[in-house]
C-alpha positions in Angstrom: -10.2 -8.0 6.2 -7.9 -10.7 4.9 -5.4 -10.0 2.1 -3.5 -12.2 -0.3 -0.3 -10.8 -1.9 0.1 -11.4 -5.6 3.4 -12.7 -6.9 4.1 -9.2 -8.3 3.5 -7.6 -4.9 5.8 -10.0 -3.2 8.5 -9.3 -5.7 8.1 -5.5 -5.3 8.3 -5.8 -1.5 11.6 -7.6 -1.9 13.0 -5.4 -4.7 12.0 -2.1 -3.0 13.1 -3.2 0.5 9.7 -2.6 2.0 9.2 -4.6 5.3 6.2 -6.8 5.1 5.0 -5.8 8.6 4.8 -2.2 7.4 2.6 -3.3 4.5 0.4 -5.3 7.0 -0.1 -2.2 9.1 -1.2 -0.1 6.2 -3.6 -2.8 5.0 -5.2 -3.3 8.4 -5.4 0.5 9.4 -4.8 2.7 6.3 -4.8 6.4 6.9 -6.6 6.7 3.5 -8.4 4.4 1.0 -8.8 6.0 -2.4 -10.6 4.7 -5.5 -8.5 3.6 -8.4 -9.2 2.5 -11.9 -11.2 -0.7 -12.7 -12.8 -0.9 -9.2 -9.4 -1.2 -7.4 -8.5 0.8 -4.4 -5.3 2.3 -3.0 -4.6 1.8 0.7 -2.1 4.4 1.8 -0.4 5.7 5.0 2.5 8.0 5.8 5.2 5.7 7.3 8.6 6.4 8.9 11.1 3.9 7.4 14.3 2.7 9.1 16.4 5.5 7.7 14.1 8.0 9.6 12.5 9.5 6.5 8.7 9.6 6.1 7.3 8.1 2.9 3.8 7.4 1.6 3.4 3.6 1.5 0.8 2.7 -1.2 -0.8 -0.6 -1.9 -3.1 -1.2 -4.9 -5.7 -3.7 -3.9 -8.6 -5.5 -5.6 -10.9 -5.8 -2.6 -13.7 -7.3 -4.6 -11.8 -10.6 -4.6 -12.1 -13.0 -1.7 -9.7 -12.7 -0.1 -8.7 -9.2 -1.3 -5.6 -9.2 -3.5 -2.7 -6.8 -3.1 -1.6 -6.2 -6.7 1.4 -4.0 -6.1 3.0 -2.0 -3.4 5.5 0.9 -3.4 6.7 3.9 -1.4 7.0 7.4 -2.6 8.4 10.7 -1.2 5.8 12.6 -3.3 3.2 12.6 -0.4 1.6 15.8 -1.6 0.9 14.4 -5.1 -1.1 11.4 -3.8 -2.5 12.6 -0.4 -6.2 13.7 -0.5 -7.4 16.3 2.0 -10.7 15.5 3.7 
């Protein structure tokens, strides 16, 4: 699937120091895709960042658009809060 990053998502990548290649990995092979409000979805994966700590990298995506639009992206240490057991 092809993705386009919104201006906000690009700003958040820069502001939060998230490497774009990590976001690309999550978008292409997410460990989970969860429904979000208004028909959006959250693509998320547990990712080890350069400092060696594992975070949950989450991208809110409108995949009904063509191409799909990444609305925002962030990392969180609160993996248990967002991770869904299968």
